[in-house]
C-alpha positions, 0 to 999 in steps of 0.5 A, spaced: 357 874 627 350 877 626 345 879 632 338 875 633 332 878 631 328 882 637 322 880 641 318 885 638 319 882 631 318 875 633 311 877 636 309 881 630 311 875 625 307 870 630 301 875 630 301 875 623 301 867 622 295 867 628 291 872 624 291 867 618 294 872 613 298 867 610 303 861 611 310 861 614 314 862 607 309 868 606 310 871 613 318 870 612 317 874 605 313 880 608 318 881 614 324 879 610 327 874 615 329 867 613 323 862 613 327 857 618 327 863 623 319 863 623 319 855 624 324 856 630 320 861 633 313 857 632 316 851 635 319 856 641 312 859 642 309 852 642 314 849 647 315 855 652 309 859 651 312 865 648 319 867 644 325 870 648 330 875 647 336 873 643 342 870 647 347 874 648 353 875 653 359 871 655 359 863 654 361 859 659 369 858 658 372 851 659 378 854 662 379 859 668 385 863 669 385 862 677 384 854 675 390 854 670 394 858 675 393 853 680 394 847 676 401 850 673 403 852 680 402 845 682 405 842 676 410 847 674 414 842 669 408 840 665 408 841 658 402 845 654 399 838 651 399 835 658 395 842 661 391 842 655 389 835 656 387 836 663 382 841 662 380 838 655 381 844 650 386 844 644 393 846 645 392 852 641 386 854 645 391 854 651 396 858 648 391 863 646 389 863 653 396 864 656 397 870 651 391 873 653 392 873 660 399 874 660 401 868 663 408 866 660 412 859 662 419 858 661 422 852 663 429 854 664 427 859 670 424 853 673 430 848 672 435 854 674 431 855 681 431 847 682 438 847 681 439 853 686 435 849 691 439 843 690 433 839 687 435 831 687 436 829 680 438 836 677 445 837 676 448 844 677 451 844 670 449 848 664 450 846 657 455 851 654 455 852 647 462 851 643 466 858 642 464 861 636 470 861 631 473 868 628 469 871 622 473 869 616 476 876 613 472 879 607 474 878 600 476 885 597 472 886 590 476 889 584 
């Protein structure tokens, strides 16, 4: 992603146009900028009375770590899709944010905690897998 043009360049382009040296397309060629940028700077100077610095910095995020942790604390059994719907973000965005912030969610640990505490509706039994069969003997190659 490229950076915006400097305020100094914008002012020089506008001064060039105000001096009547040429049209907008010509100014764009002289200063090697896009014609659309010249139109935008003119509109901005008429609307605001001047040109501003390019916008930089972090954008406002829909998801804050503290809010996410609070929600997970109050809804420990919520699915990723439910949390994403609550915050108005995509599941993939929520998943990426959890990875970035080091938030892991293992539902089995929550269920184990509920079993230990004797929560109603959660049985103490765990699912066990059937025992493994003994491996078959290998055939000898001749």
